[in-house]
MOPAC internal coordinates of N, CA, C and O (Angstrom, degrees):
PM7 1SCF
backbone

  N    0.0000 0     0.00 0     0.00 0    0    0    0
  C    1.4533 1     0.00 0     0.00 0    1    0    0
  C    1.5351 1   108.45 1     0.00 0    2    1    0
  O    1.2310 1   120.50 1   -44.00 1    3    2    1
  N    1.3004 1   116.64 1   136.00 1    3    2    1
  C    1.4685 1   121.00 1  -179.01 1    5    3    2
  C    1.5293 1   110.93 1   -78.85 1    6    5    3
  O    1.2310 1   121.33 1   -15.51 1    7    6    5
  N    1.3240 1   115.07 1   164.49 1    7    6    5
  C    1.4660 1   120.80 1   177.22 1    9    7    6
  C    1.5260 1   110.98 1   -58.96 1   10    9    7
  O    1.2310 1   120.28 1   140.99 1   11   10    9
  N    1.3286 1   117.07 1   -39.01 1   11   10    9
  C    1.4677 1   120.18 1  -179.59 1   13   11   10
  C    1.5214 1   111.85 1   -66.55 1   14   13   11
  O    1.2310 1   120.31 1   140.89 1   15   14   13
  N    1.3202 1   117.01 1   -39.11 1   15   14   13
  C    1.4681 1   120.19 1   177.65 1   17   15   14
  C    1.5281 1   110.84 1   -66.30 1   18   17   15
  O    1.2310 1   121.06 1   139.05 1   19   18   17
  N    1.3283 1   115.58 1   -40.95 1   19   18   17
  C    1.4643 1   120.32 1   177.80 1   21   19   18
  C    1.5183 1   110.19 1   -64.07 1   22   21   19
  O    1.2310 1   120.22 1   136.19 1   23   22   21
  N    1.3360 1   117.18 1   -43.81 1   23   22   21
  C    1.4655 1   120.38 1  -177.17 1   25   23   22
  C    1.5260 1   111.97 1   -64.66 1   26   25   23
  O    1.2310 1   120.07 1   147.53 1   27   26   25
  N    1.3181 1   117.46 1   -32.47 1   27   26   25
  C    1.4610 1   119.90 1   176.70 1   29   27   26
  C    1.5301 1   110.65 1   -63.27 1   30   29   27
  O    1.2310 1   120.76 1   136.75 1   31   30   29
  N    1.3235 1   116.16 1   -43.25 1   31   30   29
  C    1.4693 1   120.02 1   177.51 1   33   31   30
  C    1.5227 1   110.46 1   -64.12 1   34   33   31
  O    1.2310 1   120.35 1   138.49 1   35   34   33
  N    1.3295 1   116.94 1   -41.51 1   35   34   33
  C    1.4637 1   121.50 1   179.30 1   37   35   34
  C    1.5231 1   110.56 1   -60.22 1   38   37   35
  O    1.2310 1   120.41 1   132.56 1   39   38   37
  N    1.3220 1   116.82 1   -47.44 1   39   38   37
  C    1.4719 1   120.98 1  -179.76 1   41   39   38
  C    1.5266 1   110.36 1   -62.26 1   42   41   39
  O    1.2310 1   120.28 1   137.29 1   43   42   41
  N    1.3216 1   117.07 1   -42.71 1   43   42   41
  C    1.4663 1   120.12 1   177.29 1   45   43   42
  C    1.5336 1   111.25 1   -59.60 1   46   45   43
  O    1.2310 1   120.58 1   138.64 1   47   46   45
  N    1.3274 1   116.49 1   -41.36 1   47   46   45
  C    1.4686 1   120.58 1   178.01 1   49   47   46
  C    1.5304 1   110.93 1   -65.81 1   50   49   47
  O    1.2310 1   120.39 1   139.79 1   51   50   49
  N    1.3278 1   116.86 1   -40.21 1   51   50   49
  C    1.4621 1   120.50 1   178.85 1   53   51   50
  C    1.5285 1   110.68 1   -62.30 1   54   53   51
  O    1.2310 1   120.38 1   138.27 1   55   54   53
  N    1.3299 1   116.88 1   -41.73 1   55   54   53
  C    1.4676 1   120.77 1   176.62 1   57   55   54
  C    1.5180 1   110.25 1   -59.70 1   58   57   55
  O    1.2310 1   120.63 1   135.13 1   59   58   57
  N    1.3257 1   116.41 1   -44.87 1   59   58   57
  C    1.4633 1   120.93 1  -178.18 1   61   59   58
  C    1.5306 1   111.06 1   -63.24 1   62   61   59
  O    1.2310 1   120.61 1   133.94 1   63   62   61
  N    1.3240 1   116.43 1   -46.06 1   63   62   61
  C    1.4683 1   120.98 1  -179.65 1   65   63   62
  C    1.5249 1   110.22 1   -63.99 1   66   65   63
  O    1.2310 1   120.57 1   134.06 1   67   66   65
  N    1.3311 1   116.52 1   -45.94 1   67   66   65
  C    1.4696 1   119.95 1  -178.08 1   69   67   66
  C    1.5256 1   111.27 1   -65.40 1   70   69   67
  O    1.2310 1   120.57 1   139.66 1   71   70   69
  N    1.3161 1   116.52 1   -40.34 1   71   70   69
  C    1.4671 1   120.16 1   179.06 1   73   71   70
  C    1.5238 1   110.99 1   -62.26 1   74   73   71
  O    1.2310 1   120.85 1   142.25 1   75   74   73
  N    1.3172 1   115.98 1   -37.75 1   75   74   73
  C    1.4606 1   120.64 1  -178.67 1   77   75   74
  C    1.5326 1   112.72 1   -76.66 1   78   77   75
  O    1.2310 1   120.25 1   136.34 1   79   78   77
  N    1.3306 1   117.13 1   -43.66 1   79   78   77
  C    1.4696 1   120.64 1  -173.14 1   81   79   78
  C    1.5208 1   114.51 1   -99.25 1   82   81   79
  O    1.2310 1   120.39 1   150.76 1   83   82   81
  N    1.3349 1   116.86 1   -29.24 1   83   82   81
  C    1.4564 1   120.08 1  -175.52 1   85   83   82
  C    1.5142 1   111.71 1    75.62 1   86   85   83
  O    1.2310 1   120.48 1     3.84 1   87   86   85
  N    1.3376 1   116.68 1  -176.16 1   87   86   85
  C    1.4669 1   121.62 1  -179.00 1   89   87   86
  C    1.5321 1   111.77 1   -84.41 1   90   89   87
  O    1.2310 1   121.28 1   -11.36 1   91   90   89
  N    1.3404 1   115.15 1   168.64 1   91   90   89
  C    1.4544 1   120.44 1   168.28 1   93   91   90
  C    1.5106 1   117.16 1    97.31 1   94   93   91
  O    1.2310 1   119.54 1  -178.58 1   95   94   93
  N    1.3303 1   118.49 1     1.42 1   95   94   93
  C    1.4671 1   120.17 1   178.73 1   97   95   94
  C    1.5240 1   110.17 1   -93.89 1   98   97   95
  O    1.2310 1   120.73 1    -4.52 1   99   98   97
  N    1.3141 1   116.21 1   175.48 1   99   98   97
  C    1.4570 1   121.19 1   178.72 1  101   99   98
  C    1.5261 1   110.77 1   -73.37 1  102  101   99
  O    1.2310 1   120.89 1   -29.06 1  103  102  101
  N    1.3327 1   115.91 1   150.94 1  103  102  101
  C    1.4597 1   121.15 1   177.17 1  105  103  102
  C    1.5198 1   111.09 1   -55.89 1  106  105  103
  O    1.2310 1   120.42 1   141.51 1  107  106  105
  N    1.3225 1   116.81 1   -38.49 1  107  106  105
  C    1.4659 1   120.69 1  -177.66 1  109  107  106
  C    1.5244 1   111.66 1   -62.01 1  110  109  107
  O    1.2310 1   120.00 1   147.94 1  111  110  109
  N    1.3164 1   117.61 1   -32.06 1  111  110  109
  C    1.4617 1   121.25 1   177.51 1  113  111  110
  C    1.5172 1   110.19 1   -67.53 1  114  113  111
  O    1.2310 1   120.73 1   133.05 1  115  114  113
  N    1.3304 1   116.20 1   -46.95 1  115  114  113
  C    1.4619 1   120.38 1   178.63 1  117  115  114
  C    1.5281 1   110.53 1   -64.10 1  118  117  115
  O    1.2310 1   120.48 1   142.35 1  119  118  117
  N    1.3143 1   116.68 1   -37.65 1  119  118  117
  C    1.4614 1   120.39 1   179.06 1  121  119  118
  C    1.5322 1   110.85 1   -61.64 1  122  121  119
  O    1.2310 1   120.39 1   133.44 1  123  122  121
  N    1.3136 1   116.86 1   -46.56 1  123  122  121
  C    1.4706 1   120.79 1   179.73 1  125  123  122
  C    1.5266 1   111.14 1   -61.74 1  126  125  123
  O    1.2310 1   120.59 1   138.13 1  127  126  125
  N    1.3188 1   116.48 1   -41.87 1  127  126  125
  C    1.4749 1   120.53 1  -179.32 1  129  127  126
  C    1.5183 1   111.43 1   -70.35 1  130  129  127
  O    1.2310 1   120.38 1   140.01 1  131  130  129
  N    1.3371 1   116.87 1   -39.99 1  131  130  129
  C    1.4697 1   119.96 1   177.94 1  133  131  130
  C    1.5251 1   110.47 1   -65.31 1  134  133  131
  O    1.2310 1   120.46 1   138.85 1  135  134  133
  N    1.3178 1   116.72 1   -41.15 1  135  134  133
  C    1.4625 1   120.23 1   176.92 1  137  135  134
  C    1.5244 1   110.10 1   -58.39 1  138  137  135
  O    1.2310 1   120.71 1   132.33 1  139  138  137
  N    1.3005 1   116.25 1   -47.67 1  139  138  137
  C    1.4686 1   121.43 1   179.45 1  141  139  138
  C    1.5297 1   111.41 1   -58.13 1  142  141  139
  O    1.2310 1   120.54 1   131.46 1  143  142  141
  N    1.3346 1   116.58 1   -48.54 1  143  142  141
  C    1.4659 1   120.79 1  -177.85 1  145  143  142
  C    1.5324 1   111.81 1   -64.90 1  146  145  143
  O    1.2310 1   120.19 1   138.25 1  147  146  145
  N    1.3264 1   117.24 1   -41.75 1  147  146  145
  C    1.4621 1   120.73 1  -179.55 1  149  147  146
  C    1.5297 1   110.79 1   -67.53 1  150  149  147
  O    1.2310 1   120.98 1   139.02 1  151  150  149
  N    1.3240 1   115.74 1   -40.98 1  151  150  149
  C    1.4592 1   120.66 1   177.05 1  153  151  150
  C    1.5272 1   110.26 1   -62.96 1  154  153  151
  O    1.2310 1   120.87 1   140.03 1  155  154  153
  N    1.3295 1   115.95 1   -39.97 1  155  154  153
  C    1.4642 1   121.48 1   177.91 1  157  155  154
  C    1.5336 1   111.47 1   -61.63 1  158  157  155
  O    1.2310 1   120.84 1   153.12 1  159  158  157
  N    1.3386 1   115.99 1   -26.88 1  159  158  157
  C    1.4663 1   121.60 1   177.85 1  161  159  158
  C    1.5331 1   111.94 1   -89.66 1  162  161  159
  O    1.2310 1   121.20 1  -163.49 1  163  162  161
  N    1.3194 1   115.30 1    16.51 1  163  162  161
  C    1.4782 1   122.71 1   176.42 1  165  163  162
  C    1.5248 1   114.13 1    60.48 1  166  165  163
  O    1.2310 1   120.82 1  -146.15 1  167  166  165
  N    1.3224 1   116.03 1    33.85 1  167  166  165
  C    1.4570 1   120.50 1   174.98 1  169  167  166
  C    1.5361 1   108.71 1   -99.23 1  170  169  167
  O    1.2310 1   120.79 1   -32.62 1  171  170  169
  N    1.3134 1   116.10 1   147.38 1  171  170  169
  C    1.4619 1   121.16 1   174.96 1  173  171  170
  C    1.5245 1   107.01 1   -81.02 1  174  173  171
  O    1.2310 1   120.92 1   -60.59 1  175  174  173
  N    1.3367 1   115.85 1   119.41 1  175  174  173
  C    1.4610 1   120.84 1  -175.49 1  177  175  174
  C    1.5314 1   109.35 1  -129.02 1  178  177  175
  O    1.2310 1   121.25 1   -46.04 1  179  178  177
  N    1.3300 1   115.21 1   133.96 1  179  178  177
  C    1.4655 1   121.41 1   174.95 1  181  179  178
  C    1.5277 1   108.02 1  -113.45 1  182  181  179
  O    1.2310 1   120.75 1   -49.17 1  183  182  181
  N    1.3359 1   116.17 1   130.83 1  183  182  181
  C    1.4633 1   121.83 1   176.92 1  185  183  182
  C    1.5216 1   109.59 1   -96.36 1  186  185  183
  O    1.2310 1   121.34 1   -37.96 1  187  186  185
  N    1.3289 1   115.05 1   142.04 1  187  186  185
  C    1.4629 1   121.95 1   175.09 1  189  187  186
  C    1.5260 1   112.10 1    47.00 1  190  189  187
  O    1.2310 1   121.59 1  -130.80 1  191  190  189
  N    1.3119 1   114.55 1    49.20 1  191  190  189
  C    1.4680 1   121.87 1  -179.13 1  193  191  190
  C    1.5238 1   109.62 1   -70.92 1  194  193  191
  O    1.2310 1   121.07 1   -57.09 1  195  194  193
  N    1.3336 1   115.56 1   122.91 1  195  194  193
  C    1.4652 1   121.10 1   178.67 1  197  195  194
  C    1.5253 1   108.77 1   -68.01 1  198  197  195
  O    1.2310 1   121.31 1   -45.39 1  199  198  197
  N    1.3145 1   115.10 1   134.61 1  199  198  197
  C    1.4565 1   121.44 1  -179.01 1  201  199  198
  C    1.5303 1   108.44 1  -121.14 1  202  201  199
  O    1.2310 1   120.67 1   -79.31 1  203  202  201
  N    1.3227 1   116.33 1   100.69 1  203  202  201
  C    1.4679 1   118.61 1  -177.46 1  205  203  202
  C    1.5305 1   111.98 1   -77.24 1  206  205  203
  O    1.2310 1   121.39 1   -18.98 1  207  206  205
  N    1.3038 1   114.95 1   161.02 1  207  206  205
  C    1.4588 1   123.31 1   174.59 1  209  207  206
  C    1.5268 1   106.62 1  -107.80 1  210  209  207
  O    1.2310 1   120.64 1   -47.93 1  211  210  209
  N    1.3189 1   116.38 1   132.07 1  211  210  209
  C    1.4608 1   120.49 1   175.71 1  213  211  210
  C    1.5238 1   107.13 1   -98.36 1  214  213  211
  O    1.2310 1   121.41 1   -61.49 1  215  214  213
  N    1.3241 1   114.92 1   118.51 1  215  214  213
  C    1.4630 1   120.52 1  -179.41 1  217  215  214
  C    1.5239 1   108.10 1  -132.75 1  218  217  215
  O    1.2310 1   120.82 1   -57.63 1  219  218  217
  N    1.3116 1   116.04 1   122.37 1  219  218  217
  C    1.4571 1   121.78 1   178.02 1  221  219  218
  C    1.5310 1   110.79 1    52.55 1  222  221  219
  O    1.2310 1   121.07 1  -133.85 1  223  222  221
  N    1.3447 1   115.55 1    46.15 1  223  222  221
  C    1.4685 1   123.92 1  -178.75 1  225  223  222
  C    1.5229 1   113.57 1    61.06 1  226  225  223
  O    1.2310 1   120.37 1  -159.04 1  227  226  225
  N    1.3101 1   116.90 1    20.96 1  227  226  225
  C    1.4597 1   122.23 1   178.53 1  229  227  226
  C    1.5276 1   108.41 1  -116.51 1  230  229  227
  O    1.2310 1   120.44 1   -50.26 1  231  230  229
  N    1.3054 1   116.76 1   129.74 1  231  230  229
  C    1.4644 1   121.93 1   179.63 1  233  231  230
  C    1.5329 1   108.57 1   -87.78 1  234  233  231
  O    1.2310 1   121.34 1   -65.97 1  235  234  233
  N    1.3349 1   115.04 1   114.03 1  235  234  233
  C    1.4630 1   120.70 1  -177.42 1  237  235  234
  C    1.5206 1   110.75 1  -111.71 1  238  237  235
  O    1.2310 1   120.50 1   -50.31 1  239  238  237
  N    1.3142 1   116.65 1   129.69 1  239  238  237
  C    1.4568 1   119.89 1   172.79 1  241  239  238
  C    1.5203 1   106.40 1   -90.28 1  242  241  239
  O    1.2310 1   121.54 1   -80.92 1  243  242  241
  N    1.3284 1   114.66 1    99.08 1  243  242  241
  C    1.4620 1   121.45 1  -172.58 1  245  243  242
  C    1.5248 1   112.66 1   -95.56 1  246  245  243
  O    1.2310 1   120.09 1  -167.06 1  247  246  245
  N    1.3088 1   117.43 1    12.94 1  247  246  245
  C    1.4597 1   120.03 1   176.63 1  249  247  246
  C    1.5135 1   114.72 1    93.96 1  250  249  247
  O    1.2310 1   120.06 1  -174.63 1  251  250  249
  N    1.3313 1   117.50 1     5.37 1  251  250  249
  C    1.4604 1   119.53 1   178.30 1  253  251  250
  C    1.5204 1   109.73 1   -79.56 1  254  253  251
  O    1.2310 1   120.89 1   -46.90 1  255  254  253
  N    1.3256 1   115.90 1   133.10 1  255  254  253
  C    1.4657 1   121.85 1   177.43 1  257  255  254
  C    1.5219 1   108.38 1  -138.84 1  258  257  255
  O    1.2310 1   121.59 1   -53.19 1  259  258  257
  N    1.3284 1   114.56 1   126.81 1  259  258  257
  C    1.4614 1   120.82 1   176.50 1  261  259  258
  C    1.5222 1   107.45 1   -82.15 1  262  261  259
  O    1.2310 1   119.97 1   -50.44 1  263  262  261
  N    1.3378 1   117.67 1   129.56 1  263  262  261
  C    1.4690 1   119.86 1   178.14 1  265  263  262
  C    1.5189 1   110.68 1   -55.39 1  266  265  263
  O    1.2310 1   120.47 1   121.38 1  267  266  265
  N    1.3339 1   116.71 1   -58.62 1  267  266  265
  C    1.4618 1   121.47 1   179.35 1  269  267  266
  C    1.5254 1   109.07 1  -140.29 1  270  269  267
  O    1.2310 1   120.87 1   -47.69 1  271  270  269
  N    1.3170 1   115.94 1   132.31 1  271  270  269
  C    1.4599 1   122.39 1   174.28 1  273  271  270
  C    1.5225 1   106.51 1  -116.11 1  274  273  271
  O    1.2310 1   120.48 1   -60.49 1  275  274  273
  N    1.3162 1   116.68 1   119.51 1  275  274  273
  C    1.4636 1   122.22 1  -173.52 1  277  275  274
  C    1.5276 1   109.96 1  -107.21 1  278  277  275
  O    1.2310 1   121.25 1   -56.27 1  279  278  277
  N    1.3308 1   115.22 1   123.73 1  279  278  277
  C    1.4644 1   122.88 1   177.71 1  281  279  278
  C    1.5322 1   111.98 1    54.71 1  282  281  279
  O    1.2310 1   120.23 1  -154.68 1  283  282  281
  N    1.3229 1   117.17 1    25.32 1  283  282  281
  C    1.4673 1   122.66 1  -177.22 1  285  283  282
  C    1.5243 1   112.75 1    53.91 1  286  285  283
  O    1.2310 1   120.83 1  -154.07 1  287  286  285
  N    1.3447 1   116.01 1    25.93 1  287  286  285
  C    1.4658 1   120.83 1  -177.98 1  289  287  286
  C    1.5190 1   114.20 1  -129.06 1  290  289  287
  O    1.2310 1   120.15 1   146.04 1  291  290  289
  N    1.3351 1   117.31 1   -33.96 1  291  290  289
  C    1.4670 1   120.60 1  -173.75 1  293  291  290
  C    1.5261 1   108.98 1  -123.98 1  294  293  291
  O    1.2310 1   121.51 1   -50.94 1  295  294  293
  N    1.3231 1   114.72 1   129.06 1  295  294  293
  C    1.4605 1   121.70 1   177.60 1  297  295  294
  C    1.5193 1   108.63 1   -95.47 1  298  297  295
  O    1.2310 1   120.99 1   -45.06 1  299  298  297
  N    1.3307 1   115.71 1   134.94 1  299  298  297
  C    1.4643 1   120.87 1   173.24 1  301  299  298
  C    1.5195 1   107.60 1  -116.68 1  302  301  299
  O    1.2310 1   120.84 1   -57.29 1  303  302  301
  N    1.3123 1   116.01 1   122.71 1  303  302  301
  C    1.4571 1   122.19 1   173.85 1  305  303  302
  C    1.5178 1   106.67 1  -111.75 1  306  305  303
  O    1.2310 1   120.65 1   -61.96 1  307  306  305
  N    1.3272 1   116.37 1   118.04 1  307  306  305
  C    1.4577 1   122.06 1  -175.91 1  309  307  306
  C    1.5181 1   110.90 1   -98.58 1  310  309  307
  O    1.2310 1   121.21 1   -38.72 1  311  310  309
  N    1.3109 1   115.29 1   141.28 1  311  310  309
  C    1.4612 1   121.88 1   177.69 1  313  311  310
  C    1.5218 1   109.26 1  -135.41 1  314  313  311
  O    1.2310 1   121.49 1   -22.49 1  315  314  313
  N    1.3150 1   114.75 1   157.51 1  315  314  313
  C    1.4588 1   122.19 1   170.77 1  317  315  314
  C    1.5224 1   105.74 1  -139.94 1  318  317  315
  O    1.2310 1   121.53 1  -105.89 1  319  318  317
  N    1.3253 1   114.69 1    74.11 1  319  318  317
  C    1.4638 1   122.27 1  -173.22 1  321  319  318
  C    1.5297 1   110.29 1  -127.31 1  322  321  319
  O    1.2310 1   121.29 1   -15.65 1  323  322  321
  N    1.3241 1   115.14 1   164.35 1  323  322  321
  C    1.4590 1   119.82 1  -179.86 1  325  323  322
  C    1.5247 1   111.33 1   -58.77 1  326  325  323
  O    1.2310 1   120.82 1   136.69 1  327  326  325
  N    1.3464 1   116.03 1   -43.31 1  327  326  325
  C    1.4649 1   120.43 1   175.66 1  329  327  326
  C    1.5154 1   108.63 1  -156.75 1  330  329  327
  O    1.2310 1   121.37 1   -28.80 1  331  330  329
  N    1.3285 1   114.98 1   151.20 1  331  330  329
  C    1.4572 1   119.72 1   176.12 1  333  331  330
  C    1.5211 1   109.00 1   -72.04 1  334  333  331
  O    1.2310 1   120.97 1   -42.45 1  335  334  333
  N    1.3315 1   115.75 1   137.55 1  335  334  333
  C    1.4555 1   121.56 1   179.45 1  337  335  334
  C    1.5252 1   110.27 1  -113.49 1  338  337  335
  O    1.2310 1   121.11 1    -9.35 1  339  338  337
  N    1.3173 1   115.48 1   170.65 1  339  338  337
  C    1.4606 1   121.06 1   178.93 1  341  339  338
  C    1.5275 1   111.89 1   -58.60 1  342  341  339
  O    1.2310 1   120.45 1   147.56 1  343  342  341
  N    1.3281 1   116.74 1   -32.44 1  343  342  341
  C    1.4681 1   120.38 1  -179.54 1  345  343  342
  C    1.5314 1   110.89 1   -64.44 1  346  345  343
  O    1.2310 1   119.76 1   147.86 1  347  346  345
  N    1.3217 1   118.06 1   -32.14 1  347  346  345
  C    1.4664 1   121.24 1   177.35 1  349  347  346
  C    1.5272 1   110.61 1   -68.36 1  350  349  347
  O    1.2310 1   120.86 1   139.39 1  351  350  349
  N    1.3178 1   115.95 1   -40.61 1  351  350  349
  C    1.4644 1   120.63 1   176.82 1  353  351  350
  C    1.5286 1   109.96 1   -65.27 1  354  353  351
  O    1.2310 1   120.32 1   136.37 1  355  354  353
  N    1.3148 1   117.00 1   -43.63 1  355  354  353
  C    1.4635 1   121.38 1   178.87 1  357  355  354
  C    1.5305 1   110.64 1   -61.34 1  358  357  355
  O    1.2310 1   120.60 1   140.79 1  359  358  357
  N    1.3191 1   116.46 1   -39.21 1  359  358  357
  C    1.4634 1   120.96 1   177.54 1  361  359  358
  C    1.5326 1   110.05 1   -59.94 1  362  361  359
  O    1.2310 1   120.35 1   133.14 1  363  362  361
  N    1.3223 1   116.94 1   -46.86 1  363  362  361
  C    1.4597 1   120.57 1  -179.75 1  365  363  362
  C    1.5257 1   111.31 1   -64.30 1  366  365  363
  O    1.2310 1   120.07 1   138.24 1  367  366  365
  N    1.3165 1   117.47 1   -41.76 1  367  366  365
  C    1.4682 1   120.63 1   178.96 1  369  367  366
  C    1.5343 1   109.86 1   -60.70 1  370  369  367
  O    1.2310 1   120.37 1   139.51 1  371  370  369
  N    1.3230 1   116.89 1   -40.49 1  371  370  369
  C    1.4628 1   121.28 1   177.08 1  373  371  370
  C    1.5196 1   110.64 1   -62.55 1  374  373  371
  O    1.2310 1   120.47 1   134.07 1  375  374  373
  N    1.3289 1   116.71 1   -45.93 1  375  374  373
  C    1.4661 1   120.46 1   179.03 1  377  375  374
  C    1.5260 1   111.37 1   -60.92 1  378  377  375
  O    1.2310 1   120.39 1   137.81 1  379  378  377
  N    1.3133 1   116.87 1   -42.19 1  379  378  377
  C    1.4638 1   120.45 1   179.28 1  381  379  378
  C    1.5289 1   110.74 1   -63.37 1  382  381  379
  O    1.2310 1   120.85 1   135.55 1  383  382  381
  N    1.3052 1   115.98 1   -44.45 1  383  382  381
  C    1.4637 1   120.75 1  -178.74 1  385  383  382
  C    1.5348 1   110.80 1   -64.46 1  386  385  383
  O    1.2310 1   120.07 1   134.96 1  387  386  385
  N    1.3301 1   117.47 1   -45.04 1  387  386  385
  C    1.4677 1   121.11 1  -177.66 1  389  387  386
  C    1.5304 1   112.42 1   -70.39 1  390  389  387
  O    1.2310 1   120.24 1   152.54 1  391  390  389
  N    1.3137 1   117.14 1   -27.46 1  391  390  389
  C    1.4662 1   120.78 1  -176.06 1  393  391  390
  C    1.5217 1   113.41 1   -96.83 1  394  393  391
  O    1.2310 1   119.96 1   167.72 1  395  394  393
  N    1.3197 1   117.67 1   -12.28 1  395  394  393
  C    1.4657 1   122.83 1  -173.31 1  397  395  394
  C    1.5274 1   112.85 1    63.81 1  398  397  395
  O    1.2310 1   120.09 1  -160.70 1  399  398  397
  N    1.3273 1   117.43 1    19.30 1  399  398  397
  C    1.4682 1   120.83 1   173.09 1  401  399  398
  C    1.5266 1   108.19 1   -79.26 1  402  401  399
  O    1.2310 1   120.80 1   -24.93 1  403  402  401
  N    1.3260 1   116.08 1   155.07 1  403  402  401
  C    1.4594 1   121.09 1  -178.34 1  405  403  402
  C    1.5215 1   113.46 1   -95.86 1  406  405  403
  O    1.2310 1   120.14 1   154.02 1  407  406  405
  N    1.3440 1   117.33 1   -25.98 1  407  406  405
  C    1.4587 1   119.83 1  -171.87 1  409  407  406
  C    1.5195 1   111.68 1  -132.56 1  410  409  407
  O    1.2310 1   121.68 1   -43.23 1  411  410  409
  N    1.3195 1   114.38 1   136.77 1  411  410  409
  C    1.4581 1   120.86 1   174.60 1  413  411  410
  C    1.5187 1   109.87 1  -132.64 1  414  413  411
  O    1.2310 1   121.03 1   -35.53 1  415  414  413
  N    1.3162 1   115.63 1   144.47 1  415  414  413
  C    1.4616 1   121.65 1   174.68 1  417  415  414
  C    1.5153 1   108.48 1  -117.79 1  418  417  415
  O    1.2310 1   121.28 1   -60.36 1  419  418  417
  N    1.3054 1   115.16 1   119.64 1  419  418  417
  C    1.4480 1   123.08 1   175.42 1  421  419  418
  C    1.5236 1   105.46 1   -96.31 1  422  421  419
  O    1.2310 1   120.53 1   -64.04 1  423  422  421
  N    1.3367 1   116.60 1   115.96 1  423  422  421
  C    1.4629 1   120.16 1  -174.12 1  425  423  422
  C    1.5250 1   109.75 1  -121.48 1  426  425  423
  O    1.2310 1   121.19 1   -63.61 1  427  426  425
  N    1.3369 1   115.34 1   116.39 1  427  426  425
  C    1.4588 1   122.35 1   176.25 1  429  427  426
  C    1.5271 1   108.63 1  -100.82 1  430  429  427
  O    1.2310 1   120.50 1   -64.61 1  431  430  429
  N    1.3152 1   116.66 1   115.39 1  431  430  429
  C    1.4604 1   121.20 1  -178.29 1  433  431  430
  C    1.5281 1   112.91 1   -84.92 1  434  433  431
  O    1.2310 1   119.64 1   172.53 1  435  434  433
  N    1.3169 1   118.30 1    -7.47 1  435  434  433
  C    1.4669 1   120.54 1  -177.54 1  437  435  434
  C    1.5344 1   110.63 1   -90.85 1  438  437  435
  O    1.2310 1   121.33 1  -123.02 1  439  438  437
  N    1.3326 1   115.06 1    56.98 1  439  438  437
  C    1.4630 1   122.50 1   179.65 1  441  439  438
  C    1.5255 1   108.54 1  -135.37 1  442  441  439
  O    1.2310 1   120.99 1   -20.04 1  443  442  441
  N    1.3374 1   115.70 1   159.96 1  443  442  441
  C    1.4640 1   118.98 1  -179.70 1  445  443  442
  C    1.5227 1   111.75 1   -69.35 1  446  445  443
  O    1.2310 1   120.38 1   140.31 1  447  446  445
  N    1.3359 1   116.88 1   -39.69 1  447  446  445
  C    1.4587 1   122.79 1   175.69 1  449  447  446
  C    1.5256 1   108.13 1  -126.68 1  450  449  447
  O    1.2310 1   120.33 1   -50.25 1  451  450  449
  N    1.3158 1   116.97 1   129.75 1  451  450  449
  C    1.4645 1   120.93 1  -173.69 1  453  451  450
  C    1.5283 1   112.46 1   -59.60 1  454  453  451
  O    1.2310 1   119.82 1   152.86 1  455  454  453
  N    1.3277 1   117.95 1   -27.14 1  455  454  453
  C    1.4710 1   119.41 1  -179.86 1  457  455  454
  C    1.5296 1   111.51 1   -60.86 1  458  457  455
  O    1.2310 1   120.35 1   156.31 1  459  458  457
  N    1.3381 1   116.94 1   -23.69 1  459  458  457
  C    1.4685 1   120.53 1   177.92 1  461  459  458
  C    1.5275 1   111.68 1   -82.77 1  462  461  459
  O    1.2310 1   120.20 1   171.14 1  463  462  461
  N    1.3273 1   117.23 1    -8.86 1  463  462  461
  C    1.4611 1   121.17 1  -176.10 1  465  463  462
  C    1.5070 1   114.99 1  -108.03 1  466  465  463
  O    1.2310 1   119.75 1  -175.70 1  467  466  465
  N    1.3265 1   118.08 1     4.30 1  467  466  465
  C    1.4581 1   120.53 1  -176.84 1  469  467  466
  C    1.5189 1   110.62 1  -106.73 1  470  469  467
  O    1.2310 1   121.82 1   -54.46 1  471  470  469
  N    1.3211 1   114.11 1   125.54 1  471  470  469
  C    1.4771 1   119.78 1   178.74 1  473  471  470
  C    1.5289 1   107.69 1  -125.99 1  474  473  471
  O    1.2310 1   121.24 1   -56.21 1  475  474  473
  N    1.3084 1   115.23 1   123.79 1  475  474  473
  C    1.4658 1   122.97 1  -179.31 1  477  475  474
  C    1.5257 1   108.09 1   -94.41 1  478  477  475
  O    1.2310 1   120.69 1   -51.51 1  479  478  477
  N    1.3284 1   116.30 1   128.49 1  479  478  477
  C    1.4511 1   121.20 1  -178.53 1  481  479  478
  C    1.5317 1   109.14 1  -126.35 1  482  481  479
  O    1.2310 1   120.77 1   -53.60 1  483  482  481
  N    1.3198 1   116.13 1   126.40 1  483  482  481
  C    1.4579 1   121.85 1  -176.68 1  485  483  482
  C    1.5243 1   109.13 1  -108.93 1  486  485  483
  O    1.2310 1   121.09 1   -44.72 1  487  486  485
  N    1.3309 1   115.53 1   135.28 1  487  486  485
  C    1.4477 1   122.01 1   176.50 1  489  487  486
  C    1.5191 1   108.43 1   -88.71 1  490  489  487
  O    1.2310 1   120.32 1   -66.12 1  491  490  489
  N    1.3045 1   117.00 1   113.88 1  491  490  489
  C    1.4651 1   121.53 1   177.22 1  493  491  490
  C    1.5175 1   108.66 1   -87.55 1  494  493  491
  O    1.2310 1   121.56 1   -97.10 1  495  494  493
  N    1.3245 1   114.63 1    82.90 1  495  494  493
  C    1.4729 1   122.02 1  -174.98 1  497  495  494
  C    1.4777 1   111.70 1   -47.51 1  498  497  495
  O    1.2310 1   120.10 1   180.00 1  499  498  497

């Protein structure tokens, strides 16, 4: 399955979760629901995947954790904030670079309509 096909399923799941729960909950709640929905769609999903940094041939666990990694191809970073900031985009770019993934979806559930909370970020390898 391509990254674009996976991302379509992810967006559909985000719509379903947001429609059911609405805005204003904790990120961990949205993460649990997104994991459930993605798993229900028969996708391989990893929660809180540790993302090490390789420095000088040394593997360092520097505290980076991907909220959800889908099919080892698409990173999902979930937020429940007033608005997405540049630091959130920078975080996703870092995750993409460290993981060698091509596509990341930054999803903010604290919006009136989920379409306003989804930001697609592509890693230009």
